[in-house]
N, C-alpha and C positions, 0 to 999 in steps of 0.2 A: 480784818486787813484794812487799815485806814492810813493812806499816805497823803500828806499835804504837798502843796507846790514846792515848799522849801525842801522837803525830803527828795522830791523828784529832781530838783535842780542840783542839789548836793550830790546825789547819786550819779547823775550825768557828769558832773564836774570831776568826781573821783575817778570815774572810768576814763575820762579824757586825760586826766593828769597822771593816772597810774599809781596814785598814792592817796591815802586819806588826808595826809597833811596838805598836798597840793590841791585837792578838791575842797578842803575846808577853806584854804586861803582864797581861792576863786569865788567861794560863796560868802566871803566875809564872816567866817564863823571860826571860833576857837576849835582847836584839834579835839579837846575833850568833848565839846558839845557835838561835833560831827561824829566822833566815834560812838557816842551814846545814841545818836539818831540811827546810825547804821545797825547797831545792835538791836534797837527797837524794831526797825524794819525786818531784820532777820528773825526776831522772835515772833513778830506778827504773821510772818509767812511760815514759820516753822522749818526753814532751810537756809543754808548759808547763801549769801549773795556775792561774797568776795573770797577769793583765794589769797591768803596773806603770806608774805615771805619778806626776807631781809631787803629784797630789791624793790618792794612795793606791793601792789595788789593788782589782781586781775579778776574780771567777773566770772562767776560760775555760769552754767547754762541758764539757771534761774536769773542771775544777774544780768546776763545779756538780753534776756527777754524783758526784764524790768527796764534796762537802759533804753532799749528800743521804744517801749511805750512811753517812757518819760520824755523822750525827744519828741514823739508825736503830740503828747499832751502839751508840752511846753511851747511847741510851735503853734498849736492851735490857740493857746492863750496869748501868744504874741500877736497872732492875727487878730484876735478879739480886742486886744489892748490897742493895736494900731487903728482899728475900725472905730472903736469908741473914742479914740483921740480926736476924731473929727468933731466931737461934741464937747470935749473938755480940754481946755488949754493947758491943764496941768500935766496931761499924760505925754509920754514920749515913746517913740518907736525905736527899735534896735535891730540892726541888720548885721549878720555875720557874713563876711565876704572873704573869699580865698582867691589869690591870684598869683600868676607866675611872674618871673623877674621882668620880662618885657613889658607886661601890662602894668606892673607896679611903677616902673621907672619912666615909661614913655607915654602911656595912653590914659591911665586912670587919674592922675592928679588933676588935670583939667576937668574931665568929665564928672569925677566924683566931687570936686570942689564946687562945681556949679550946681549939683544936686543939693549939697548940704546947705549952700547959701539959700536956695529956694525952700528948703525944709528944715528950719532951725531947731525943730523939736526931735529930730531924728539923729541918732548916733550910730557909728559904724565901727565894728570890730574888724579891721583889716589885717590879714595875715598873708605873708608871701611863702609859698610852697612850690614844689615842683608840680608840673601839670598832672603827672601820673598820680601823685599823692592827693591832689585836689579832687579828681574824679572819684577816687575811693572814699574820701571824706564826705562828698556830696551824697554818694549812694548810701552811706551809713547815717546820713542825717546830721553831720557835724558842721554844716554850713548852709547858708540860704542860697548864695550865688557864688559861682566860681568862674574865673576867667582863665582859660587854658589854651595851649596850642592845639591846632587841628591834627597834630600827628599822634595824639593819644586816643585811646578807645573810649568813646563817650556812650557806649551801649547802656541803655537803661536810664539815660538822662535826656531831658529836652535840651536842645542846644540851638544857639542863634549866632550868626555872625556878628562879632563885635567891631573888630577893626582889621584891616590888612596888616600883616606883619612879615613882609618879605625880608630876607636876609641879603646883605650885600657884602662885597669884599672891599675893605678899606686899605688903601695903599698910600705911600708917600707920593706927593706930586711928581717927583723926579723918577719914579719907578718905571721900568721898561714897558710894563703893561698898563700904565696909568691912563693911556689914551684909548684903550679898548672900550668898546660899547658893552661887551659881555665877556665873562671869563669863566671857564669851567674849573672846578676844583683840581682837576688833574694837571692843569697848567701851572698851579702854584703849590703843588704838593710837596716840592722840595724847598720851599721858602721857609725862613724862620717865621714863626707865628707869635703874635701876642694874643693871649686868651684870658678867659675868666678862671677862677679857681677850679681845681680838679673836682669833679663830681657835679659841676654846673650842668643843668639840663641842656642848655644850648651847646656847650662844649661836647657833651655826650652825643648829641644829635649830629654835630659835624664830624666827630671821630668815627661814628657809625659809617658814614659815607666815605670817609677815608679808608676804612677797613675793606669796604666793598671794592675799593681800588687796589686792594692788597698792600696798603701803606699805613703808616702812622704819622701823624703831624708832629713836628718838632717845635716845642714852645721855648722861646728865649725867656719869657717872663709871663707870669699870670698875675692879673690885677683884679680889683674887686667891682669894677663898673664898666659899662660901655663907654662912658666918657673917658675913663683912664685908658682903655684900650685905644681910642682915637688919638689920645695925647702921646701915647707911646709910638704909634704908627707915625704920627707927625715928625717924631724925632729920628725916624729911620730905624727904629729898633726891629721892625718886622712888619708883617701884614696881619690883618685881623678880619674876623667875620662877625658882624653885628646886625641888629635889625636896622632897616633903612630909616626908621623914625630916629633912632639913636644917632645915626650918622648925620642926618639932617639937622638935629638940634645941637650937634657938637660944636663948641667954641673953636675947634680945629678945622672946621669944614673948608675954610678957604685955603688951608695948607695940606689937605689930604684929598684923595679922589675916592668916591664911593662907586663902585662898579657893580652892576647886577650880576648875580651868579647864574650861569647858563644851565641850570639843572632844575627839574621840577620840584625837587625836595626843598629848595630855597624859597619857593612861592608859598608862604604860609598864611594862615589866618588865625586870628584869635577868636575863640568861641566863648560866649557867655552860656554857662550851663546851670540847670536847676533840676531838681527831682520832678517837680510839677508846678508850673508857673501859676495855675489856677489855685493851688493850695498854698502859696506864699502869703505871709502876712501882708497887710496893705502897704506898709512902707517899703517892704522888699520888692513887691510887684511894681510899685511906682519907680523905685530905683532901677529895676531891670528895664522897664520901658524907657527911662531916661537914657540909660547906657546904650541902648540900641538905636538911638537917634545918631545918624552919621555925624562925625565931627566936621565942623566948618572948615573949608579949605582956605 
């Protein structure tokens, strides 16, 4: 049984993609070459590694074991590569990062941009996912660093406070409640809302608390970004709930009011999560340390 790093990277990519075709593409390999390598691995082990169907592939028990160890080996090689990069200008570091919508749109661009300027030989694979999916991916070794809301279960992960992420109610300036210092969800439960697309983690979070009041929110329109929510509110379409950072950055800020929500569930934090900070590759550890420096006010 002899696997090289290309075999391990290919198999990891196949499991993540759910197909040999997808895994081959991610590994920059032809389908024929990828299929031959998988067959060679199975022949060397004497057992199937993948269950094949018209819908794609999924790992057997032996395949799941191989995928787990492949991730560990590849992470260790990435750590070695990053540390050796200190001595060779031709080497690069690569960090796999997962983040939720609020982190992606409001908090990461500035912090991540500053890090990349300081470390020109590091590249980042950045993917937006729901917080619950991110923690599952980190536990499975499918990412180096994840930025999630503190409402999800982070058991089994090391976690650190990244940024505050309080939610606020945004209203048109002329709204009857616009001069209030704090507003409870129950006070606007009968209003028309502007929200994000159905299935958005933030909207699911708000809907949960509406259901606890025995009600459902009524959405006049759903849009694809926090900025679009604020623009719709500015035009008097309805009220919305967005992160405070999104409201503060909105071009509509002078024409809307952002009022704190008077319930504990709206006081959120974003967490930076990892499986084991000490086991991260050098560049990923440096990125984590950089992200945990508070943003300048």
